[in-house]
C-alpha positions in Angstrom: -9.0 9.4 -71.9 -6.7 12.3 -71.3 -4.2 12.2 -68.3 -5.9 15.3 -66.9 -9.1 13.3 -66.8 -7.7 10.6 -64.9 -6.1 13.1 -62.5 -9.5 14.8 -62.0 -10.9 11.5 -60.9 -8.2 10.8 -58.4 -8.6 14.3 -57.0 -12.3 13.6 -56.6 -11.5 10.4 -54.7 -9.2 12.2 -52.4 -11.7 15.1 -51.7 -14.5 12.3 -51.2 -12.6 11.0 -48.3 -11.0 14.1 -47.2 -11.4 13.7 -43.4 -8.2 14.0 -41.3 -7.0 10.6 -42.4 -6.5 11.8 -46.0 -3.7 14.3 -44.9 -2.0 11.5 -42.7 -2.3 9.0 -45.5 -2.1 11.1 -48.5 0.7 8.9 -50.2 -1.9 5.8 -50.0 -4.3 4.7 -52.6 -8.0 3.4 -52.3 -9.9 6.2 -50.5 -12.7 4.0 -49.8 -10.5 2.0 -47.3 -10.3 5.1 -45.0 -13.9 6.3 -44.7 -15.1 5.2 -41.5 -18.5 3.5 -41.5 -21.2 4.0 -38.8 -22.7 7.5 -37.8 -22.4 6.7 -34.1 -18.5 6.3 -34.4 -18.5 9.2 -36.6 -20.4 11.4 -34.4 -17.9 10.6 -31.6 -14.9 12.0 -33.5 -14.0 8.5 -34.8 -12.9 7.5 -31.4 -14.3 3.8 -31.6 -11.6 1.2 -31.7 -12.3 0.4 -27.9 -16.1 0.5 -28.4 -16.7 -1.4 -31.7 -18.9 -4.0 -30.6 -21.5 -3.9 -33.6 -21.5 -5.0 -37.2 -19.2 -2.1 -38.2 -16.4 -3.6 -36.0 -14.7 -5.4 -38.7 -13.5 -2.1 -40.0 -12.7 -0.4 -36.6 -11.5 -3.6 -34.8 -12.2 -6.9 -35.6 -11.5 -8.0 -32.2 -14.7 -6.2 -31.0 -16.9 -8.7 -33.1 -16.1 -11.3 -30.4 -18.7 -9.5 -28.3 -21.5 -9.0 -31.0 -24.3 -11.1 -29.8 -27.1 -12.7 -31.9 -27.2 -11.5 -35.5 -26.8 -7.7 -36.7 -27.1 -5.7 -39.9 -25.6 -2.3 -40.4 -25.9 0.1 -43.5 -24.4 3.5 -43.8 -25.0 6.0 -46.7 -23.3 9.4 -47.3 -22.9 11.8 -50.0 -19.4 12.8 -50.0 -19.2 16.1 -51.9 -22.7 17.3 -51.9 -21.6 20.9 -52.7 -19.7 19.6 -55.9 -21.5 16.4 -57.3 -24.6 14.7 -56.5 -23.5 11.2 -57.6 -20.4 10.8 -55.5 -21.3 8.6 -52.4 -20.2 5.9 -50.1 -22.2 2.8 -49.0 -21.4 0.2 -46.3 -23.1 -2.8 -45.6 -22.2 -5.2 -42.6 -23.6 -8.5 -41.4 -22.4 -10.2 -38.2 -23.7 -13.6 -36.9 -22.7 -15.1 -33.5 -22.2 -19.0 -33.5 -22.3 -20.2 -30.0 -19.1 -21.8 -28.9 -17.3 -20.9 -32.0 -17.1 -17.2 -32.3 -18.6 -14.4 -34.6 -18.5 -14.4 -38.5 -19.1 -11.3 -40.3 -19.2 -10.1 -44.0 -18.8 -6.5 -45.1 -19.3 -4.8 -48.4 -18.0 -1.4 -49.1 -18.8 0.7 -52.3 -17.6 4.2 -53.3 -18.7 5.7 -56.6 -17.2 8.9 -58.1 -19.9 9.3 -60.5 -20.1 9.9 -64.1 -17.2 11.6 -66.0 -16.8 12.6 -69.5 -13.9 11.1 -71.7 -12.0 13.7 -73.7 -9.0 13.6 -76.1 -6.2 15.7 -76.4 -8.1 18.2 -78.5 -10.8 18.5 -75.9 -13.3 16.4 -78.2 -15.8 14.2 -76.2 -15.5 10.7 -76.5 -18.1 9.3 -74.1 -18.9 8.9 -70.5 -17.9 6.3 -68.0 -18.4 5.6 -64.3 -15.3 5.3 -61.8 -15.9 3.4 -58.6 -14.1 1.3 -56.1 -15.1 -1.5 -53.6 -14.1 -4.2 -51.3 -15.3 -7.4 -49.8 -14.4 -8.2 -46.1 -14.8 -11.4 -44.4 -14.2 -11.5 -40.8 -13.8 -14.0 -37.8 -13.5 -13.1 -34.0 -13.2 -15.4 -30.9 -13.8 -14.5 -27.3 -10.5 -15.7 -25.4 -12.3 -14.8 -22.3 -15.2 -13.3 -21.1 -13.8 -9.9 -21.6 -11.1 -10.3 -24.2 -11.5 -10.8 -27.8 -9.3 -11.4 -31.2 -10.2 -10.9 -34.5 -9.0 -10.9 -38.0 -10.3 -9.9 -41.4 -9.6 -10.7 -44.9 -10.5 -8.2 -47.7 -10.5 -8.1 -51.3 -10.2 -4.7 -52.9 -11.0 -3.7 -56.6 -10.7 -0.2 -57.9 -12.1 0.9 -61.7 -11.3 4.3 -62.6 -11.9 4.0 -66.3 -12.2 1.6 -69.1 -9.4 0.8 -71.5 -11.1 2.5 -74.5 -10.7 6.0 -72.8 -7.3 5.6 -71.5 -4.0 7.0 -73.3 -2.5 3.7 -73.1 -5.6 1.6 -74.1 -5.3 -0.3 -70.8 -7.9 -0.5 -68.2 -7.6 2.0 -65.3 -8.4 -0.7 -62.7 -6.5 -2.5 -60.2 -7.2 -5.2 -57.4 -5.3 -6.3 -54.0 -5.9 -8.0 -50.9 -5.3 -6.8 -47.3 -5.5 -8.0 -43.7 -6.8 -6.6 -40.7 -6.3 -7.8 -37.1 -7.4 -6.4 -33.7 -7.8 -7.1 -30.0 -10.5 -5.7 -27.5 -10.3 -5.8 -23.5 -13.4 -4.7 -22.0 -14.5 -4.8 -18.3 -18.3 -4.3 -17.8 -17.8 -4.0 -14.0 -15.3 -1.2 -14.0 -16.7 0.7 -17.4 -13.2 0.5 -19.0 -12.3 -0.9 -22.3 -9.4 -0.7 -24.6 -8.6 -1.8 -28.0 -6.0 -2.0 -30.6 -6.2 -2.7 -34.5 -3.7 -2.9 -37.3 -5.5 -2.5 -40.8 -5.0 -2.8 -44.4 -1.7 -4.9 -44.4 -1.3 -6.1 -47.9 0.6 -5.3 -51.4 0.5 -2.1 -53.2 -2.3 -1.6 -55.8 -1.3 -0.5 -59.3 -3.5 0.8 -62.3 -2.6 1.5 -65.8 1.3 1.6 -65.3 2.2 -1.3 -63.5 5.5 0.1 -62.8 3.8 2.6 -60.5 1.7 1.5 -57.6 0.1 3.0 -54.5 0.6 1.4 -51.2 -2.6 0.6 -49.0 -3.6 2.9 -46.1 -1.7 0.8 -43.6 -2.5 1.9 -40.2 -2.3 1.3 -36.4 -5.0 2.5 -34.2 -5.3 2.2 -30.3 -8.0 3.4 -28.1 -9.4 3.5 -24.5 -13.0 4.2 -23.4 -14.5 4.8 -20.2 -18.2 4.5 -18.9 -18.5 7.5 -16.5 -22.1 7.0 -15.7 -24.5 3.8 -16.2 -27.8 3.7 -14.6 -31.4 3.1 -15.8 -31.7 6.6 -16.9 -28.3 8.0 -17.9 -25.5 6.4 -19.8 -22.2 8.5 -20.5 -19.0 7.4 -22.3 -15.9 9.1 -23.1 -13.2 7.7 -25.7 -10.0 8.4 -27.1 -8.1 6.8 -30.1 -4.7 7.5 -31.5 -4.2 6.7 -35.1 -0.8 6.3 -36.8 -0.3 5.8 -40.4 2.4 3.0 -41.3 2.4 3.9 -44.9 6.0 4.8 -44.7 7.1 1.2 -43.3 5.5 -0.3 -46.5 6.6 2.3 -49.1 10.2 2.7 -49.7 9.8 6.3 -51.3 8.3 7.6 -48.1 11.3 8.3 -45.3 9.2 9.5 -42.4 6.3 8.5 -40.2 3.2 11.2 -40.2 2.3 12.4 -36.9 -0.4 10.8 -34.8 -4.0 11.8 -35.3 -6.1 12.1 -32.1 -9.9 11.2 -32.0 -11.6 12.4 -28.8 -15.3 11.5 -28.4 -18.2 11.4 -26.0 -21.9 9.9 -25.8 -24.8 10.7 -23.5 -27.7 8.1 -23.8 -31.0 8.6 -22.1 -33.0 5.7 -21.3 -31.7 3.6 -24.0 -33.6 5.7 -26.4 -32.0 8.8 -27.5 -28.2 9.6 -27.7 -26.3 12.6 -28.3 -22.7 12.6 -29.4 -19.8 14.9 -29.9 -16.2 14.7 -30.7 -13.1 16.4 -32.0 -10.3 15.4 -34.4 -6.9 16.5 -34.2 -4.4 16.1 -37.1 -1.4 18.6 -36.7 0.4 17.3 -40.0 -2.8 18.0 -41.9 -3.4 21.3 -40.2 -6.9 19.8 -39.5 -8.8 20.4 -36.1 -12.6 19.9 -36.1 -15.4 19.1 -34.2 -18.0 16.3 -34.9 -21.8 16.0 -34.0 -24.3 13.0 -33.7 -27.6 12.1 -32.7 -29.1 8.6 -32.3 -32.5 7.0 -31.8 -32.7 3.4 -30.4 -35.8 1.1 -30.5 -36.2 -1.7 -28.0 -32.5 -2.8 -28.5 -33.6 -4.1 -31.9 -33.0 -1.1 -34.1 -31.1 2.1 -33.9 -31.1 5.2 -36.4 -27.8 7.2 -36.2 -26.8 10.7 -37.6 -23.6 12.5 -37.8 -22.2 15.7 -39.0 -18.6 15.7 -39.8 -15.8 17.8 -41.1 -13.9 17.3 -44.4 -11.0 19.6 -46.0 -11.3 23.2 -45.4 -12.5 24.0 -48.9 -15.4 21.6 -48.6 -18.6 21.8 -47.0 -19.4 19.5 -43.8 -21.2 16.2 -44.6 -24.1 14.3 -43.2 -23.7 10.6 -42.6 -26.6 8.3 -41.8 -26.5 4.6 -40.6 -29.2 2.1 -39.2 -28.6 -1.0 -37.3 -30.9 -4.1 -36.9 -30.3 -6.7 -34.3 -32.5 -10.1 -34.6 
């Protein structure tokens, strides 16, 4: 495969994940690690680190898993560049299980496919087709230190497969693997309606592909957030939230000499009789010159199932995308 095809695959990956985080972490590899799961969180402008108390919490804030009761299953699907390709999509599957007196365990699977590509030689002759993808497996555990304070940690294995060796110029497989650690804490007070969280994610070694002398850092990130319940009665529930996201890639990559500016995530949710939800949010990324709103809806059925939808922005040249997720509690 020619270098220009490899570049095209990588560019699709960047576009596929091009919410504001791509601008803040453009130096980092593995786009699947920065696509946020959960349509509820996406609809709220990705302001979720202080609210993550579901099966997606392993991604947002592992400390939030300490408050996940019973067992929960979460799934999200989204086509990332529907106006460019129908076979570029992202899948998230998360399962959490509370063990009384011990803590909460969670396993998450992430899969991002770039679809089918055509391999060519330097003369433009077609050599065949191949599929490019990346994914990760995440194991998490959280404990409630007290009734309102939880601590959690995740370990993840990451694998990226851009192209088989028969289609690369160097005749080496365009794949790579790495491992990473996430850690988080969540403090929540049901009486006052206030919660705050902090999470550090993707602490791990760089990932390399064909040229092992060249490598890309993982999207090392610090995220802090607060949330407040403005109203909570039998009919109405209103929550507002704010996250501040800081890329720490510059700390792990000697070639980057400065920190990116913070990204602000602002969100709100209105829930009616624990049946219907409306959500909106706003993302502010000054470095990326990216400021855009998000929207979302949710339907809850007897606290056992919820179906959520979000409409979120991408890069300026790309259409907004739809994200769907479903949760089951049993």
